[in-house]
C-alpha positions in Angstrom: 9.3 12.8 12.7 9.2 13.6 8.9 7.2 16.4 7.4 4.3 14.3 6.3 3.8 13.0 9.9 4.1 16.5 11.2 1.3 17.7 8.9 -0.9 14.7 10.0 -0.2 15.5 13.6 -1.3 19.1 13.0 -4.5 17.9 11.4 -5.2 15.7 14.4 -4.5 18.6 16.8 -6.8 20.9 14.8 -9.8 18.6 14.4 -9.4 16.7 17.7 -12.0 14.0 18.3 -13.5 14.3 14.8 -10.2 13.1 13.3 -10.0 10.0 15.4 -11.8 7.6 13.1 -10.5 9.2 9.9 -6.8 9.5 10.4 -4.4 6.6 11.2 -5.3 3.9 8.8 -5.4 3.3 5.0 -9.1 4.2 4.9 -11.6 6.1 6.9 -14.2 3.7 8.4 -17.7 5.2 8.2 -20.4 3.2 10.1 -22.9 2.6 7.3 -25.8 2.0 9.7 -25.3 5.4 11.2 -25.2 7.0 7.8 -28.3 5.2 6.5 -30.5 4.6 9.5 -33.5 3.8 7.3 -31.8 0.9 5.6 -32.4 -1.5 8.5 -29.8 -3.9 10.0 -26.9 -3.4 7.7 -23.7 -5.1 9.0 -21.2 -3.1 6.9 -19.0 -0.1 7.2 -18.1 2.2 4.3 -14.4 2.4 3.6 -13.2 5.5 1.8 -9.6 6.5 0.9 -7.9 8.8 -1.5 -4.4 8.8 -3.1 -2.7 11.4 -5.2 0.0 10.7 -7.9 2.2 13.5 -9.3 4.4 13.3 -12.4 8.1 13.3 -11.4 7.3 12.2 -7.8 5.3 9.0 -8.2 6.0 8.1 -11.8 8.4 9.0 -14.5 7.3 11.5 -17.2 7.7 8.9 -20.0 5.5 6.2 -18.3 3.3 4.4 -20.8 -0.3 5.7 -20.4 -1.7 2.2 -19.9 0.4 1.6 -16.9 -0.4 5.0 -15.5 -4.1 4.3 -15.8 -3.7 0.9 -14.1 -1.6 2.3 -11.3 -4.0 5.2 -10.6 -6.6 2.6 -9.7 -4.4 -0.1 -8.1 -2.8 2.2 -5.5 -6.3 3.1 -4.3 -7.5 -0.5 -4.3 -4.6 -1.4 -2.1 -5.9 0.8 0.7 -9.2 -1.2 0.6 -7.1 -4.4 0.7 -5.2 -3.2 3.8 -8.5 -2.9 5.6 -9.7 -6.3 4.5 -12.5 -4.8 2.5 -14.3 -5.1 -0.8 -13.9 -2.4 -3.4 -17.0 -0.8 -5.0 -16.6 2.6 -6.6 -13.6 4.5 -8.0 -13.5 8.3 -8.7 -10.6 10.0 -10.5 -9.7 13.6 -10.8 -7.1 14.2 -13.5 -5.1 17.4 -14.3 -3.5 16.9 -17.7 -1.1 18.8 -19.9 -1.8 19.2 -23.6 0.7 16.3 -24.4 -1.7 13.9 -22.6 -4.7 15.0 -24.6 -3.9 13.1 -27.8 -6.5 10.4 -28.6 -4.0 7.5 -28.5 -2.6 8.6 -25.1 -6.1 9.0 -23.6 -7.3 5.7 -25.0 -4.4 3.7 -23.5 -4.8 5.6 -20.2 -8.5 4.8 -20.0 -7.9 1.2 -21.0 -5.5 0.8 -18.0 -8.2 2.3 -15.7 -10.8 0.0 -17.2 -8.8 -3.2 -17.0 -7.8 -2.6 -13.3 -11.4 -1.7 -12.3 -12.8 -4.7 -14.1 -10.3 -7.2 -12.7 -11.1 -6.1 -9.1 -14.9 -5.4 -9.5 -14.7 -1.7 -8.9 -16.9 0.7 -10.9 -15.5 4.0 -12.3 -18.2 6.4 -10.9 -17.1 9.9 -11.6 -14.3 12.4 -11.2 -13.0 15.7 -12.6 -10.8 17.0 -15.4 -8.7 20.1 -15.5 -5.7 21.4 -17.5 -2.3 21.7 -15.9 1.4 21.9 -16.7 2.0 18.3 -15.9 0.1 15.2 -14.9 -1.6 15.2 -11.5 -4.0 12.4 -10.6 -6.1 12.0 -7.5 -8.2 8.9 -7.0 -10.8 8.1 -4.4 -12.0 4.6 -3.7 -15.1 3.6 -1.8 -15.5 0.1 -0.5 -17.3 -1.9 2.2 -16.3 -4.1 5.1 -18.0 -7.5 5.3 -19.9 -8.1 8.6 -18.5 -4.8 10.0 -15.0 -6.4 10.3 -12.0 -4.2 9.6 -8.3 -4.6 10.1 -6.6 -1.6 11.8 -3.1 -0.7 12.5 -3.9 -0.5 16.2 -5.0 -4.2 16.5 -1.6 -5.9 16.8 -1.3 -7.9 20.0 1.5 -9.8 21.7 1.4 -13.4 20.6 0.5 -12.5 17.0 2.9 -13.4 14.2 3.9 -10.8 11.6 3.2 -11.9 8.0 3.5 -10.4 4.5 2.0 -11.3 1.2 5.4 -12.3 -0.2 6.6 -15.5 -1.8 9.0 -16.6 -4.5 6.5 -15.2 -7.0 5.9 -11.8 -5.3 8.8 -10.3 -3.6 9.3 -7.1 -1.6 11.7 -4.5 -2.9 11.0 -5.3 -6.6 9.3 -2.0 -7.3 12.2 0.1 -6.0 14.5 -2.1 -8.2 12.2 -1.5 -11.1 12.2 2.2 -10.6 16.0 2.2 -10.6 16.0 0.0 -13.8 13.6 2.4 -15.6 15.6 5.4 -14.4 18.8 3.9 -15.9 17.1 2.6 -19.1 17.7 -1.0 -18.1 14.1 -2.2 -18.2 14.8 -4.8 -20.9 17.6 -6.4 -18.7 15.3 -6.4 -15.7 11.8 -6.9 -17.0 10.2 -8.6 -13.9 11.1 -5.8 -11.4 10.2 -3.2 -14.0 6.7 -4.6 -14.4 6.4 -4.8 -10.6 6.9 -1.0 -10.5 4.7 -0.2 -13.5 1.8 -2.5 -12.7 1.3 -3.1 -9.0 -1.1 -5.8 -7.9 -3.4 -4.8 -5.0 -3.8 -7.8 -2.6 -7.6 -7.5 -2.2 -8.3 -11.3 -2.2 -5.5 -12.0 0.3 -6.6 -9.2 2.7 -10.3 -10.1 2.6 -9.7 -13.8 3.1 -7.3 -13.2 6.0 -9.7 -10.9 7.8 -12.7 -13.2 7.3 -10.8 -16.2 8.6 -9.6 -14.4 11.8 -11.6 -15.0 14.9 -10.0 -12.1 16.8 -9.0 -8.6 15.6 -5.9 -8.3 13.3 -3.8 -5.4 12.1 -3.0 -4.8 8.5 -1.3 -2.2 6.3 0.0 -2.0 2.7 3.7 -1.4 1.9 3.1 1.6 -0.3 5.7 3.5 1.7 7.9 0.5 2.5 8.0 -2.4 5.0 9.8 -0.3 7.6 7.1 2.3 7.6 4.5 -0.4 8.1 6.3 -1.9 11.0 6.8 1.6 12.6 3.1 2.6 12.2 1.8 -0.7 13.5 4.2 -0.7 16.5 3.3 2.9 17.4 -0.4 2.6 17.0 -0.7 -0.8 18.8 2.0 0.0 21.4 3.8 -3.3 20.9 7.3 -4.4 20.0 7.7 -6.0 16.5 10.6 -8.5 16.0 11.4 -9.3 12.4 13.9 -11.6 10.6 14.5 -10.3 7.1 16.1 -13.7 6.2 12.6 -15.1 6.0 11.8 -12.9 3.0 12.4 -14.3 -0.4 14.4 -12.1 -2.8 14.1 -12.0 -6.6 17.2 -12.6 -8.6 16.5 -9.4 -10.5 16.4 -7.4 -7.3 19.7 -8.8 -6.3 21.1 -8.0 -9.7 19.8 -4.4 -9.7 21.0 -3.8 -6.2 24.5 -5.0 -7.1 24.6 -2.7 -10.2 23.2 0.3 -8.2 25.6 -0.2 -5.3 22.6 -0.6 -2.9 22.1 -3.1 -0.1 19.2 -5.4 -0.8 17.9 -4.8 2.7 17.6 -1.1 2.0 15.1 -1.7 -0.9 13.3 -4.4 1.1 12.7 -2.1 4.0 12.3 1.4 2.5 11.8 1.0 -1.2 8.0 1.3 -1.1 5.4 1.0 -3.9 5.3 -2.8 -3.7 1.7 -2.7 -2.5 2.0 -6.0 -0.6 0.3 -6.4 2.7 1.8 -6.7 6.2 -0.5 -8.2 8.9 -0.3 -9.4 12.5 -2.6 -12.2 13.5 -2.9 -15.7 15.0 -0.8 -18.0 12.8 -3.8 -20.3 12.4 -5.4 -17.7 10.1 -2.7 -17.8 7.5 -2.6 -19.7 4.2 0.0 -20.2 1.5 -0.4 -16.5 0.3 1.4 -15.3 3.4 5.0 -15.6 4.7 5.7 -15.2 8.4 8.6 -12.8 9.1 8.4 -12.2 12.8 6.4 -11.9 16.0 4.7 -9.4 18.1 5.9 -8.9 21.7 5.2 -6.8 24.8 7.1 -3.6 24.7 7.8 -0.9 22.1 9.7 -0.3 19.0 11.1 -2.5 16.2 13.9 -5.0 16.1 15.0 -6.2 12.7 17.8 -8.8 12.0 19.2 -10.2 8.8 21.1 -13.5 9.2 21.2 -12.8 13.0 22.8 -9.4 12.4 20.9 -6.5 14.0 20.0 -3.8 11.5 20.5 -0.2 12.5 17.1 1.1 11.3 17.9 4.6 12.5 20.4 4.7 9.5 17.6 3.9 7.1 15.3 6.6 5.7 11.6 5.8 5.2 9.8 7.4 2.2 8.9 11.0 2.9 6.6 12.8 0.4 8.1 16.2 1.3 11.8 15.4 0.9 
């Protein structure tokens, strides 16, 4: 168990029953009717999530301010997408050094926030500003679930298929490849994966449409910490076995090129690269449309089995993203 999971386990132990509906998914689910009893028969839940970004951990110090603004919103929107919800209000607390206070920097940063909020119908509704030695951002997103339907990591059932929002146009592992390209000043040689890292696309439309089309509960999670992390979390919380064939996932030519230059196996970036912000879901295959690619199935049992071209992958040798390492 990594340090982040140990901290979360300690929170669960400390707060007990009160933490049950708050910890374990991408958003807390707050029954709107219970919060606003005087509003009548409201068939919605509030969805609330928060994400922090730290210079040197989540983004490089020389990131263009526009992309930083966009990403600060997009990573939060992705949590709403993972619940199958609709985004409403965005709050941002920003701790900024003096180098980030120049008018040009701030204008571009705010433009990135504005463009992302506008594209996905979220409203910037508040936040906080402080001074610091480097950039720290903490966003909070508020959304709603339609007709009280939510996707949860504990809803996977035997007989479901496992699907991801991946296709020839949006491929997993690209963000990790883009981070490597940026770190090695090769962004001009690998522009597609570089943009995938700098400007993630939250899959709100895909998540909402899938949940609304489903007649029975589905599980869903975003790949912010990698595909392997998603599979592990869904398997553990649903108490099922997930069987995945990586050969079903399309690869971008730029990812293959980056991996070759970096001396990294493509499957490593596919499974543990993170920051792709695609969605992983388990559901009845009848729910799926062209936005989704089936990569496996849910079975009775426990754990994860991943193969690539019929070769079993030793997932114990892979390291999922850990914020505290």
